Gaussian input, Z-matrix of N, CA and C with variables (Angstrom, degrees):
# hf/3-21g

backbone

0 1
 N
 C     1     B1
 C     2     B2     1     A1
 N     3     B3     2     A2     1     D1
 C     4     B4     3     A3     2     D2
 C     5     B5     4     A4     3     D3
 N     6     B6     5     A5     4     D4
 C     7     B7     6     A6     5     D5
 C     8     B8     7     A7     6     D6
 N     9     B9     8     A8     7     D7
 C    10    B10     9     A9     8     D8
 C    11    B11    10    A10     9     D9
 N    12    B12    11    A11    10    D10
 C    13    B13    12    A12    11    D11
 C    14    B14    13    A13    12    D12
 N    15    B15    14    A14    13    D13
 C    16    B16    15    A15    14    D14
 C    17    B17    16    A16    15    D15
 N    18    B18    17    A17    16    D16
 C    19    B19    18    A18    17    D17
 C    20    B20    19    A19    18    D18
 N    21    B21    20    A20    19    D19
 C    22    B22    21    A21    20    D20
 C    23    B23    22    A22    21    D21
 N    24    B24    23    A23    22    D22
 C    25    B25    24    A24    23    D23
 C    26    B26    25    A25    24    D24
 N    27    B27    26    A26    25    D25
 C    28    B28    27    A27    26    D26
 C    29    B29    28    A28    27    D27
 N    30    B30    29    A29    28    D28
 C    31    B31    30    A30    29    D29
 C    32    B32    31    A31    30    D30
 N    33    B33    32    A32    31    D31
 C    34    B34    33    A33    32    D32
 C    35    B35    34    A34    33    D33
 N    36    B36    35    A35    34    D34
 C    37    B37    36    A36    35    D35
 C    38    B38    37    A37    36    D36
 N    39    B39    38    A38    37    D37
 C    40    B40    39    A39    38    D38
 C    41    B41    40    A40    39    D39
 N    42    B42    41    A41    40    D40
 C    43    B43    42    A42    41    D41
 C    44    B44    43    A43    42    D42
 N    45    B45    44    A44    43    D43
 C    46    B46    45    A45    44    D44
 C    47    B47    46    A46    45    D45
 N    48    B48    47    A47    46    D46
 C    49    B49    48    A48    47    D47
 C    50    B50    49    A49    48    D48
 N    51    B51    50    A50    49    D49
 C    52    B52    51    A51    50    D50
 C    53    B53    52    A52    51    D51
 N    54    B54    53    A53    52    D52
 C    55    B55    54    A54    53    D53
 C    56    B56    55    A55    54    D54
 N    57    B57    56    A56    55    D55
 C    58    B58    57    A57    56    D56
 C    59    B59    58    A58    57    D57
 N    60    B60    59    A59    58    D58
 C    61    B61    60    A60    59    D59
 C    62    B62    61    A61    60    D60
 N    63    B63    62    A62    61    D61
 C    64    B64    63    A63    62    D62
 C    65    B65    64    A64    63    D63
 N    66    B66    65    A65    64    D64
 C    67    B67    66    A66    65    D65
 C    68    B68    67    A67    66    D66
 N    69    B69    68    A68    67    D67
 C    70    B70    69    A69    68    D68
 C    71    B71    70    A70    69    D69
 N    72    B72    71    A71    70    D70
 C    73    B73    72    A72    71    D71
 C    74    B74    73    A73    72    D72
 N    75    B75    74    A74    73    D73
 C    76    B76    75    A75    74    D74
 C    77    B77    76    A76    75    D75
 N    78    B78    77    A77    76    D76
 C    79    B79    78    A78    77    D77
 C    80    B80    79    A79    78    D78
 N    81    B81    80    A80    79    D79
 C    82    B82    81    A81    80    D80
 C    83    B83    82    A82    81    D81
 N    84    B84    83    A83    82    D82
 C    85    B85    84    A84    83    D83
 C    86    B86    85    A85    84    D84
 N    87    B87    86    A86    85    D85
 C    88    B88    87    A87    86    D86
 C    89    B89    88    A88    87    D87
 N    90    B90    89    A89    88    D88
 C    91    B91    90    A90    89    D89
 C    92    B92    91    A91    90    D90
 N    93    B93    92    A92    91    D91
 C    94    B94    93    A93    92    D92
 C    95    B95    94    A94    93    D93
 N    96    B96    95    A95    94    D94
 C    97    B97    96    A96    95    D95
 C    98    B98    97    A97    96    D96
 N    99    B99    98    A98    97    D97
 C   100   B100    99    A99    98    D98
 C   101   B101   100   A100    99    D99
 N   102   B102   101   A101   100   D100
 C   103   B103   102   A102   101   D101
 C   104   B104   103   A103   102   D102
 N   105   B105   104   A104   103   D103
 C   106   B106   105   A105   104   D104
 C   107   B107   106   A106   105   D105
 N   108   B108   107   A107   106   D106
 C   109   B109   108   A108   107   D107
 C   110   B110   109   A109   108   D108
 N   111   B111   110   A110   109   D109
 C   112   B112   111   A111   110   D110
 C   113   B113   112   A112   111   D111
 N   114   B114   113   A113   112   D112
 C   115   B115   114   A114   113   D113
 C   116   B116   115   A115   114   D114
 N   117   B117   116   A116   115   D115
 C   118   B118   117   A117   116   D116
 C   119   B119   118   A118   117   D117
 N   120   B120   119   A119   118   D118
 C   121   B121   120   A120   119   D119
 C   122   B122   121   A121   120   D120
 N   123   B123   122   A122   121   D121
 C   124   B124   123   A123   122   D122
 C   125   B125   124   A124   123   D123
 N   126   B126   125   A125   124   D124
 C   127   B127   126   A126   125   D125
 C   128   B128   127   A127   126   D126
 N   129   B129   128   A128   127   D127
 C   130   B130   129   A129   128   D128
 C   131   B131   130   A130   129   D129
 N   132   B132   131   A131   130   D130
 C   133   B133   132   A132   131   D131
 C   134   B134   133   A133   132   D132
 N   135   B135   134   A134   133   D133
 C   136   B136   135   A135   134   D134
 C   137   B137   136   A136   135   D135
 N   138   B138   137   A137   136   D136
 C   139   B139   138   A138   137   D137
 C   140   B140   139   A139   138   D138
 N   141   B141   140   A140   139   D139
 C   142   B142   141   A141   140   D140
 C   143   B143   142   A142   141   D141
 N   144   B144   143   A143   142   D142
 C   145   B145   144   A144   143   D143
 C   146   B146   145   A145   144   D144
 N   147   B147   146   A146   145   D145
 C   148   B148   147   A147   146   D146
 C   149   B149   148   A148   147   D147
 N   150   B150   149   A149   148   D148
 C   151   B151   150   A150   149   D149
 C   152   B152   151   A151   150   D150
 N   153   B153   152   A152   151   D151
 C   154   B154   153   A153   152   D152
 C   155   B155   154   A154   153   D153
 N   156   B156   155   A155   154   D154
 C   157   B157   156   A156   155   D155
 C   158   B158   157   A157   156   D156
 N   159   B159   158   A158   157   D157
 C   160   B160   159   A159   158   D158
 C   161   B161   160   A160   159   D159
 N   162   B162   161   A161   160   D160
 C   163   B163   162   A162   161   D161
 C   164   B164   163   A163   162   D162
 N   165   B165   164   A164   163   D163
 C   166   B166   165   A165   164   D164
 C   167   B167   166   A166   165   D165
 N   168   B168   167   A167   166   D166
 C   169   B169   168   A168   167   D167
 C   170   B170   169   A169   168   D168
 N   171   B171   170   A170   169   D169
 C   172   B172   171   A171   170   D170
 C   173   B173   172   A172   171   D171
 N   174   B174   173   A173   172   D172
 C   175   B175   174   A174   173   D173
 C   176   B176   175   A175   174   D174
 N   177   B177   176   A176   175   D175
 C   178   B178   177   A177   176   D176
 C   179   B179   178   A178   177   D177
 N   180   B180   179   A179   178   D178
 C   181   B181   180   A180   179   D179
 C   182   B182   181   A181   180   D180
 N   183   B183   182   A182   181   D181
 C   184   B184   183   A183   182   D182
 C   185   B185   184   A184   183   D183
 N   186   B186   185   A185   184   D184
 C   187   B187   186   A186   185   D185
 C   188   B188   187   A187   186   D186
 N   189   B189   188   A188   187   D187
 C   190   B190   189   A189   188   D188
 C   191   B191   190   A190   189   D189
 N   192   B192   191   A191   190   D190
 C   193   B193   192   A192   191   D191
 C   194   B194   193   A193   192   D192
 N   195   B195   194   A194   193   D193
 C   196   B196   195   A195   194   D194
 C   197   B197   196   A196   195   D195
 N   198   B198   197   A197   196   D196
 C   199   B199   198   A198   197   D197
 C   200   B200   199   A199   198   D198
 N   201   B201   200   A200   199   D199
 C   202   B202   201   A201   200   D200
 C   203   B203   202   A202   201   D201
 N   204   B204   203   A203   202   D202
 C   205   B205   204   A204   203   D203
 C   206   B206   205   A205   204   D204
 N   207   B207   206   A206   205   D205
 C   208   B208   207   A207   206   D206
 C   209   B209   208   A208   207   D207
 N   210   B210   209   A209   208   D208
 C   211   B211   210   A210   209   D209
 C   212   B212   211   A211   210   D210
 N   213   B213   212   A212   211   D211
 C   214   B214   213   A213   212   D212
 C   215   B215   214   A214   213   D213
 N   216   B216   215   A215   214   D214
 C   217   B217   216   A216   215   D215
 C   218   B218   217   A217   216   D216
 N   219   B219   218   A218   217   D217
 C   220   B220   219   A219   218   D218
 C   221   B221   220   A220   219   D219
 N   222   B222   221   A221   220   D220
 C   223   B223   222   A222   221   D221
 C   224   B224   223   A223   222   D222
 N   225   B225   224   A224   223   D223
 C   226   B226   225   A225   224   D224
 C   227   B227   226   A226   225   D225
 N   228   B228   227   A227   226   D226
 C   229   B229   228   A228   227   D227
 C   230   B230   229   A229   228   D228
 N   231   B231   230   A230   229   D229
 C   232   B232   231   A231   230   D230
 C   233   B233   232   A232   231   D231
 N   234   B234   233   A233   232   D232
 C   235   B235   234   A234   233   D233
 C   236   B236   235   A235   234   D234
 N   237   B237   236   A236   235   D235
 C   238   B238   237   A237   236   D236
 C   239   B239   238   A238   237   D237
 N   240   B240   239   A239   238   D238
 C   241   B241   240   A240   239   D239
 C   242   B242   241   A241   240   D240
 N   243   B243   242   A242   241   D241
 C   244   B244   243   A243   242   D242
 C   245   B245   244   A244   243   D243
 N   246   B246   245   A245   244   D244
 C   247   B247   246   A246   245   D245
 C   248   B248   247   A247   246   D246
 N   249   B249   248   A248   247   D247
 C   250   B250   249   A249   248   D248
 C   251   B251   250   A250   249   D249
 N   252   B252   251   A251   250   D250
 C   253   B253   252   A252   251   D251
 C   254   B254   253   A253   252   D252

   B1=1.4654
   B2=1.5369
   B3=1.2912
   B4=1.4488
   B5=1.5669
   B6=1.3112
   B7=1.4874
   B8=1.5417
   B9=1.3392
   B10=1.4682
   B11=1.5504
   B12=1.3437
   B13=1.4232
   B14=1.5479
   B15=1.3225
   B16=1.4380
   B17=1.5016
   B18=1.3089
   B19=1.4766
   B20=1.5195
   B21=1.3103
   B22=1.4843
   B23=1.4952
   B24=1.3390
   B25=1.4632
   B26=1.5247
   B27=1.3492
   B28=1.4645
   B29=1.5093
   B30=1.3354
   B31=1.4443
   B32=1.5381
   B33=1.2949
   B34=1.4789
   B35=1.5436
   B36=1.3531
   B37=1.4144
   B38=1.5705
   B39=1.3127
   B40=1.4678
   B41=1.5182
   B42=1.3348
   B43=1.4830
   B44=1.5255
   B45=1.3109
   B46=1.4728
   B47=1.5485
   B48=1.3107
   B49=1.4803
   B50=1.5472
   B51=1.2696
   B52=1.4643
   B53=1.5386
   B54=1.3122
   B55=1.4592
   B56=1.5285
   B57=1.3489
   B58=1.4752
   B59=1.4840
   B60=1.3381
   B61=1.4644
   B62=1.5080
   B63=1.2784
   B64=1.4817
   B65=1.5295
   B66=1.3256
   B67=1.4818
   B68=1.5336
   B69=1.2933
   B70=1.4581
   B71=1.5426
   B72=1.3583
   B73=1.4285
   B74=1.5251
   B75=1.3455
   B76=1.4993
   B77=1.4753
   B78=1.3396
   B79=1.4613
   B80=1.5011
   B81=1.3287
   B82=1.4708
   B83=1.5613
   B84=1.3165
   B85=1.4741
   B86=1.4609
   B87=1.3448
   B88=1.5242
   B89=1.5191
   B90=1.3497
   B91=1.4588
   B92=1.5765
   B93=1.2949
   B94=1.5024
   B95=1.5466
   B96=1.2945
   B97=1.4543
   B98=1.5230
   B99=1.3048
   B100=1.5128
   B101=1.5070
   B102=1.3521
   B103=1.4549
   B104=1.5518
   B105=1.3242
   B106=1.4684
   B107=1.5239
   B108=1.2750
   B109=1.4415
   B110=1.5237
   B111=1.2912
   B112=1.5081
   B113=1.5298
   B114=1.3195
   B115=1.4999
   B116=1.5348
   B117=1.2701
   B118=1.4260
   B119=1.5368
   B120=1.2860
   B121=1.4533
   B122=1.5311
   B123=1.3196
   B124=1.4452
   B125=1.5118
   B126=1.3189
   B127=1.4356
   B128=1.5441
   B129=1.3254
   B130=1.4697
   B131=1.5260
   B132=1.2912
   B133=1.4858
   B134=1.5035
   B135=1.3373
   B136=1.4675
   B137=1.5313
   B138=1.2972
   B139=1.4447
   B140=1.5100
   B141=1.3048
   B142=1.4482
   B143=1.5365
   B144=1.3195
   B145=1.4356
   B146=1.5103
   B147=1.3329
   B148=1.4316
   B149=1.5493
   B150=1.3363
   B151=1.4442
   B152=1.5296
   B153=1.2929
   B154=1.4730
   B155=1.5367
   B156=1.3275
   B157=1.4945
   B158=1.5461
   B159=1.3172
   B160=1.4183
   B161=1.5321
   B162=1.2982
   B163=1.4692
   B164=1.5473
   B165=1.3285
   B166=1.4713
   B167=1.5200
   B168=1.3233
   B169=1.4471
   B170=1.5256
   B171=1.3296
   B172=1.4583
   B173=1.5394
   B174=1.3157
   B175=1.4638
   B176=1.5172
   B177=1.3163
   B178=1.4568
   B179=1.5457
   B180=1.3247
   B181=1.5074
   B182=1.5160
   B183=1.2971
   B184=1.4676
   B185=1.5058
   B186=1.3331
   B187=1.4745
   B188=1.5014
   B189=1.2989
   B190=1.4939
   B191=1.5170
   B192=1.3614
   B193=1.4846
   B194=1.5332
   B195=1.3408
   B196=1.4685
   B197=1.5044
   B198=1.3455
   B199=1.4557
   B200=1.5068
   B201=1.3032
   B202=1.4622
   B203=1.5255
   B204=1.3235
   B205=1.5035
   B206=1.5072
   B207=1.3246
   B208=1.4876
   B209=1.5055
   B210=1.3224
   B211=1.5072
   B212=1.5468
   B213=1.3199
   B214=1.4585
   B215=1.5430
   B216=1.3185
   B217=1.4340
   B218=1.5031
   B219=1.3044
   B220=1.5166
   B221=1.5444
   B222=1.3343
   B223=1.4349
   B224=1.5879
   B225=1.2972
   B226=1.4635
   B227=1.5248
   B228=1.3525
   B229=1.4832
   B230=1.5353
   B231=1.3374
   B232=1.4376
   B233=1.5339
   B234=1.3283
   B235=1.4902
   B236=1.5176
   B237=1.3113
   B238=1.4844
   B239=1.4906
   B240=1.3155
   B241=1.4444
   B242=1.5396
   B243=1.3111
   B244=1.4555
   B245=1.5592
   B246=1.3324
   B247=1.4283
   B248=1.4903
   B249=1.2782
   B250=1.4522
   B251=1.5168
   B252=1.3428
   B253=1.4154
   B254=1.4205
   A1=107.99
   A2=115.80
   A3=124.15
   A4=108.30
   A5=113.95
   A6=118.40
   A7=111.78
   A8=114.83
   A9=117.82
   A10=106.68
   A11=116.53
   A12=118.17
   A13=113.14
   A14=116.48
   A15=120.38
   A16=109.13
   A17=116.15
   A18=119.26
   A19=109.32
   A20=112.80
   A21=121.60
   A22=109.10
   A23=117.11
   A24=121.83
   A25=113.49
   A26=114.77
   A27=119.98
   A28=109.42
   A29=119.79
   A30=122.97
   A31=112.30
   A32=118.06
   A33=119.10
   A34=109.49
   A35=117.39
   A36=122.07
   A37=110.22
   A38=116.34
   A39=119.92
   A40=113.50
   A41=117.37
   A42=120.67
   A43=110.53
   A44=112.52
   A45=117.36
   A46=111.16
   A47=116.59
   A48=120.89
   A49=106.72
   A50=114.45
   A51=121.34
   A52=111.58
   A53=118.42
   A54=121.33
   A55=106.19
   A56=118.03
   A57=117.38
   A58=110.96
   A59=116.03
   A60=121.41
   A61=109.87
   A62=119.47
   A63=121.63
   A64=109.87
   A65=118.79
   A66=118.57
   A67=112.95
   A68=115.14
   A69=120.96
   A70=111.75
   A71=114.41
   A72=120.24
   A73=108.89
   A74=115.75
   A75=119.23
   A76=112.97
   A77=119.11
   A78=122.46
   A79=112.30
   A80=116.65
   A81=120.03
   A82=110.20
   A83=115.32
   A84=118.87
   A85=114.19
   A86=114.81
   A87=119.32
   A88=110.97
   A89=116.97
   A90=120.55
   A91=110.81
   A92=116.56
   A93=119.00
   A94=108.24
   A95=120.30
   A96=121.46
   A97=109.41
   A98=116.31
   A99=120.84
   A100=110.11
   A101=116.95
   A102=120.79
   A103=111.70
   A104=115.79
   A105=122.01
   A106=114.99
   A107=116.51
   A108=121.76
   A109=111.29
   A110=117.09
   A111=120.26
   A112=110.01
   A113=117.00
   A114=118.30
   A115=107.99
   A116=117.08
   A117=122.24
   A118=112.19
   A119=116.73
   A120=123.89
   A121=110.43
   A122=117.45
   A123=120.84
   A124=109.93
   A125=119.80
   A126=121.90
   A127=111.23
   A128=116.03
   A129=118.29
   A130=112.37
   A131=116.43
   A132=121.80
   A133=109.62
   A134=116.91
   A135=120.29
   A136=110.56
   A137=116.19
   A138=120.05
   A139=111.82
   A140=117.38
   A141=120.51
   A142=113.61
   A143=116.47
   A144=120.04
   A145=112.84
   A146=117.76
   A147=123.13
   A148=111.07
   A149=118.55
   A150=123.15
   A151=112.97
   A152=118.08
   A153=123.49
   A154=110.84
   A155=115.46
   A156=121.88
   A157=111.94
   A158=116.25
   A159=118.88
   A160=114.30
   A161=116.40
   A162=119.47
   A163=107.48
   A164=120.12
   A165=120.13
   A166=112.95
   A167=116.45
   A168=121.21
   A169=111.20
   A170=116.44
   A171=121.41
   A172=114.04
   A173=115.50
   A174=119.37
   A175=111.95
   A176=118.39
   A177=122.26
   A178=107.57
   A179=114.70
   A180=119.45
   A181=111.15
   A182=117.50
   A183=121.65
   A184=111.81
   A185=115.99
   A186=120.70
   A187=107.45
   A188=115.24
   A189=118.75
   A190=111.50
   A191=117.78
   A192=120.04
   A193=111.05
   A194=116.92
   A195=121.38
   A196=113.80
   A197=115.55
   A198=122.15
   A199=112.50
   A200=118.90
   A201=123.72
   A202=110.11
   A203=117.07
   A204=118.92
   A205=110.46
   A206=111.49
   A207=123.24
   A208=113.00
   A209=114.51
   A210=119.69
   A211=110.74
   A212=118.08
   A213=120.39
   A214=109.16
   A215=118.27
   A216=122.13
   A217=112.17
   A218=114.48
   A219=120.02
   A220=109.74
   A221=118.01
   A222=122.62
   A223=109.07
   A224=116.25
   A225=118.82
   A226=113.09
   A227=113.77
   A228=118.48
   A229=109.78
   A230=115.62
   A231=122.81
   A232=112.34
   A233=116.15
   A234=120.81
   A235=112.83
   A236=117.02
   A237=119.92
   A238=118.04
   A239=116.93
   A240=121.58
   A241=112.40
   A242=115.38
   A243=118.75
   A244=111.77
   A245=114.95
   A246=120.72
   A247=111.25
   A248=118.44
   A249=122.47
   A250=108.58
   A251=112.58
   A252=114.87
   A253=123.68
   D1=139.92
   D2=-178.97
   D3=-74.71
   D4=139.45
   D5=179.17
   D6=-112.69
   D7=29.49
   D8=177.09
   D9=-87.87
   D10=124.25
   D11=-179.85
   D12=-71.04
   D13=152.11
   D14=176.68
   D15=-67.31
   D16=145.55
   D17=179.46
   D18=172.07
   D19=-179.38
   D20=177.38
   D21=-93.89
   D22=113.36
   D23=-179.23
   D24=-112.37
   D25=38.90
   D26=-178.50
   D27=-80.68
   D28=83.68
   D29=-176.54
   D30=-69.99
   D31=-20.20
   D32=177.30
   D33=-70.09
   D34=-40.79
   D35=-179.36
   D36=-67.66
   D37=-27.22
   D38=-179.21
   D39=-84.10
   D40=-7.83
   D41=-178.90
   D42=-65.34
   D43=147.24
   D44=177.97
   D45=-95.89
   D46=9.04
   D47=-179.87
   D48=-143.20
   D49=167.74
   D50=-179.76
   D51=-76.93
   D52=119.31
   D53=179.37
   D54=-82.90
   D55=124.51
   D56=-177.19
   D57=-68.43
   D58=144.65
   D59=175.01
   D60=-91.49
   D61=177.48
   D62=-174.38
   D63=-68.20
   D64=-29.97
   D65=175.39
   D66=-64.39
   D67=-42.65
   D68=-179.80
   D69=-65.22
   D70=-42.80
   D71=177.91
   D72=-63.07
   D73=-45.00
   D74=178.45
   D75=-60.16
   D76=-34.69
   D77=176.65
   D78=-61.73
   D79=-42.20
   D80=179.46
   D81=-62.96
   D82=-44.74
   D83=175.88
   D84=-63.17
   D85=-42.58
   D86=179.12
   D87=-58.87
   D88=-43.83
   D89=-179.08
   D90=-64.70
   D91=-37.71
   D92=179.06
   D93=-71.39
   D94=-38.14
   D95=179.21
   D96=-67.02
   D97=-41.53
   D98=178.21
   D99=-63.62
   D100=-44.38
   D101=-177.54
   D102=-68.18
   D103=-30.92
   D104=-177.61
   D105=-85.55
   D106=-23.49
   D107=-175.33
   D108=-79.08
   D109=129.73
   D110=178.20
   D111=-118.30
   D112=-50.69
   D113=178.50
   D114=-156.84
   D115=168.05
   D116=-177.93
   D117=89.07
   D118=-156.13
   D119=-176.72
   D120=-81.73
   D121=119.60
   D122=-178.48
   D123=-66.38
   D124=-24.49
   D125=176.60
   D126=-66.12
   D127=-34.04
   D128=172.76
   D129=-61.14
   D130=-41.27
   D131=176.59
   D132=-61.54
   D133=-46.68
   D134=-178.67
   D135=-60.80
   D136=-43.09
   D137=179.67
   D138=-62.49
   D139=-42.63
   D140=176.24
   D141=-59.80
   D142=-42.19
   D143=177.79
   D144=-67.42
   D145=-48.04
   D146=-177.56
   D147=-62.15
   D148=-25.89
   D149=178.76
   D150=-95.63
   D151=1.91
   D152=-176.54
   D153=-94.42
   D154=164.53
   D155=179.54
   D156=-55.25
   D157=-28.88
   D158=-171.97
   D159=-68.26
   D160=-21.82
   D161=179.28
   D162=-66.95
   D163=-47.15
   D164=175.05
   D165=-60.16
   D166=-37.54
   D167=179.86
   D168=-63.98
   D169=-44.72
   D170=-179.64
   D171=-69.79
   D172=-26.13
   D173=-178.44
   D174=-94.57
   D175=4.77
   D176=176.03
   D177=-93.80
   D178=90.61
   D179=-173.44
   D180=-77.88
   D181=-1.11
   D182=173.91
   D183=-84.42
   D184=-7.85
   D185=174.71
   D186=-107.71
   D187=174.65
   D188=-180.00
   D189=-99.33
   D190=4.52
   D191=-175.48
   D192=-59.97
   D193=-45.83
   D194=179.16
   D195=-49.97
   D196=-35.79
   D197=-171.46
   D198=-90.08
   D199=0.38
   D200=-177.57
   D201=-69.12
   D202=157.76
   D203=178.10
   D204=-64.09
   D205=155.38
   D206=-178.26
   D207=-50.05
   D208=-48.41
   D209=-174.78
   D210=-68.49
   D211=-30.86
   D212=178.28
   D213=-70.49
   D214=-44.79
   D215=179.13
   D216=-59.77
   D217=-43.17
   D218=177.54
   D219=-63.69
   D220=-45.50
   D221=-177.92
   D222=-61.63
   D223=-41.94
   D224=177.30
   D225=-62.15
   D226=-43.14
   D227=178.00
   D228=-60.54
   D229=-48.77
   D230=-179.40
   D231=-57.92
   D232=-39.31
   D233=-178.18
   D234=-86.99
   D235=-8.83
   D236=178.66
   D237=81.12
   D238=15.41
   D239=177.36
   D240=179.53
   D241=179.14
   D242=179.07
   D243=-68.38
   D244=144.79
   D245=178.52
   D246=-97.81
   D247=138.14
   D248=175.37
   D249=-73.51
   D250=138.73
   D251=-171.59
   D252=-106.98

């Protein structure tokens, strides 16, 4: 038998900041794909990004990386890691 008490467990409502929805997250990835794509198949660029370290960094909403400016995120991806600021 489960011993979890009944109650309201809406942790999104309890957040002190705006939790990004999938459209917002998609916009961040779309900008990075657009900034990184130069020629050839854009799907190849998308696959490279989704399989790179930056995907985990952008989806870690406990850090501030997701909220950084577009040009900083692109520069980090280009350099292969976080940039000292």
